[in-house]
Residue, then its C-alpha position, 0 to 999 in steps of 0.5 A: m471562487c471555486v472553479g474547475d473540476t479539481l476545485d469544487y469539493g467543499c465549496k461553501e461561501g466561496r472557499l475550499l474545504r480546509v483540511l489538516l492532513i496528518a501523515e507522519a510518514a510522507n516522503p516523495e523520494w521513498v517507497s511503500v508507506p511514506l510514498i503512499g502518505w505523500s501521494l495521497a496527501r498531494a492528491i487531496a491537496e488538489h481538491t482542498s485547502a490542505h496543510l500537511v503535517t509530517q515528521i522532520r525526517n521527510r522535510d528536505a525531500i518535501v522541500r525538494a518537491g516544491l512545497v513551502e514549509g510553514r505555508d504548505f506543510t509543517a515538519i514535526d521534530s519528534e526525534q528525541i523519542a523517535a530516534p532511540l526507539y527506532r534504534l531499539s526496534d532495529s536491534l530487536r528485529g534481528g535483521k533488516g527487512v524482517g521482524w515487522t511485527t516487532l517494529a509495529a509494536i514499538a512504533p506507537i510509543s514514538y507516535y504518541y509523542f508525535e501526535w502530542l507535538v501535533w496537538k501542541r502546535f495545532g490544537k488551538a487552531i483545531q479548537g478555533g474552527e480553523f479546519d473543517l476536517v482532520h485526516r490522519i493518513t499514516p501510519l497505515s497500521p491499525t495497531t496505532p491508536s490516535i490521541l487526536a481523535k478524541r480531542c478533535a471530537r471535543a472540538s467538534t472537528p470531524f476526524i477521519l482515520g485511514p486508510l488502515n491496513g496490515g496484520v494479514p494472518w500468516p497462512k498455516e502452510f508457511a510457518s517456516a517462513r513466519r519464523r524466518e521473517r522473525e515474526w515472533l510477536s505475530y502470534v500475539r498480535g491481537a493484543y493491540k486491541l487492549m492498547p490505551g486509546y484503541a477503542s476510543t480512537l475508533a469511537e471518536s473517528a467520524a469515518i474509518i477508511v479500511g484498506s483491506k477486507n481483513t482489516y475491516s473484519e478486525i474492526p469491532e462490529r459496533f464501529r463498522g457502520k463508519c467504515v469505508y473500504l478503499p484499498e490504499n494503493a494507487v498509481e501515478p500515471t506520469r510514472f507508469s504511463s506506457s500502454n504498449p506492452p511488448a508483442f509476444t515473439g516466441v519467448m514470454h517475458a516476466c518480472f518480479v518486483g519486491r523485497l527478497v524476503p520469505y513471505k514474498a516467495p521469490d525463491l518459490l517463484l524460481e522453483a516454479i518457472f525454472p524448467l520454462v526458463r531452461n527450455g527457452r520459453l520464459r525470461l524473468d527479471i527479478i527487481g529488488d534485494g534482500p536476505l534471499m538474494p544469495k539463495l536466488e543467486a545460488f539457484v540461478q547458478k546451479h540450474e544454469l539460468r543466467s541467460g534467462v534470469t536477471l537479478h537486478g537488485w534495487i533500481a532507481n524509481e525512474l528506471l523501474q518502468p523501462v525495465m518492467r515494460q519489457s514484460q508481458l507478465l508480473l509473477f508475484p507469488s507473495i503469500r502475505e501481502f497487505g496492499g500490493g502496490v506493484v500489482l497496480e503498477a504492472m496493471a497500469l503498464g498493461i502487464v498481466p499479474v499472476v498472484v496468490d489468491y490471498a490478502g491484498p493482491s487478490e483484492l486488486v486482481t479480477e479474473a478479467v485482468g489476471f490470474k490467481i493461484p490458489l493458496g496452499g502449501r509451498q509445493f502446491i503453489i509451485d505446481c499451480l504457478r508452473e501450470t498456470v505460466t505454462r498455459i499462458c506460454d501455450a496460448p499467449e493471445q489470451l493476454l491481449a484482453k487481460s492487458a487492456a482490461a488491467r489498464a482500464r481497471v487502474q484508470a477507472l479505480f486506482t490512480w491517485g486522482v481517482k483516489a482523491r475524488q473517492v476520499m472527497e466523497i467520504y469527506e462530504w459524507v462525514r460533513h453531511r450525514n444525511t447523504r449515503k455512505p460511499e461504497f466504491f468496492e464490495c467489502a464481501g465480494d471479489t471485485g470492485k464496482e466497475 
C-alpha cells in the first residue's frame, strides 16, 4: 500500500510506478555529470520502484553508497568499446580539461554500444510490460542519440529523455579562449543533428526534459511540444546546510569554485578584483585546479596578493562547505557555463552570486538573489566586475536580503527532493496525456515561477 508523502506517486492498485533509470554516468563519489546522474536517480527512487542501470566504472562507488547490485542497480560492462575510445578521445583533446567538443563527438560511439547492452539485458522486460517508464538521465549531451527510444515506443513503454544540456555557443568576444580550450569541433557542432538516430530519438521520446533555454532553442520546432524546461542542477541539503553566512567585519570575503580553464575566466576575475585585494577590502578563495593555475600563481606573486588570495587547488567534497561558508560572495565570471551547479550550492549557503549574464548561471540567478554582469569583451567584463564588487563593498548591507532570497529560491526550486517531485509531474503527464504539461520555469523569461 502506498503511504506517506514520498510514496504516493504512481500508485495504482497498491503499487509504485516502476521505472527503469538509465544513467550511464552516475557516481556518488565524482562531480559534474556523474554526480547529477546519481543524485537525480536516487531522488527519483524515493518516489518510485526504480532500478538504476549504469556503466561498470560506477559499480564500486554505488555499492559503497549502500545499494545492492541486482536488486537496486545493474552495472553494464561496456569497457570493451568504452576504454579504447576514451583513450583515443583523451589523446585527441590535446590536454586534460580541454577539448570537450572532441570528447562529445566520440562519446556517442561508445554510448551506442552501452545502450545495445542495456537492451540485451532489459529488452524482454520492457517488452513484457515490467516497467511503466524508461527514463534516460545521462548522458546530458543533446548530441547523443538513443537506440532505446524507438524500441521502447514499439513496446508501448514511454521513454523520457533528459535533462539535456550543452553546446552553449562561444561568445564571439572570446575567440582566443575558444582556441585555448582546443574547441576546434565547436565550429561544426551543429552537424550532430545529422547523426543516425538523432531525429528518431526526439520523435519517439514521450517527453524531453531540457536543462537550458539554449538547448530548448536547438530542439526542432516540431518536437518542442513535448519539451519541459527544467535546469538539471540541484543541491543536496545535507551537504550545503549552513544558513548563517559570516557577518561583514570590514573586509568582504569572496570565493570562486571550478576548474581553472579559460572559459571559467579565473584569470579575468583576478584582474578585476586585485585592486580591492591590495587595498585590504576583499579576500578571495579560489577553489579548483587546472591549466591556468601557473598563470594565477604568477599573477598573485607579481601583484603581491598572497595575503588576500588563497589558491586552494582541489579540495575534498566534505571540505567544500566549510571553506565556502567563510564567504559572502561567489564571484563566478564564467563566459560559457552550461549548468552552474556551484551557483546553486553557494545560494544554498546564503552566499550571494555574481555571474555573467549568459547561459546557465544567468538562468539560475535573479535580481532578487544576486548580480549579473553584462556579457561583453574581456576588458568590458573586467571593468563591470570591478565596478560591481566595489559597489557591494561600499554597501555590504544590500547582501542581507539577497542572501535570504537566495536560500529561499534554492529551497523552493533547486533541491534534489524538489527536482524529483518535478520529474514525477512529468511522469504523470506522460502517462495521462489529458493532464496539462508541467511548467516549472518560463522558457522565454528570466526567472522561474516562484
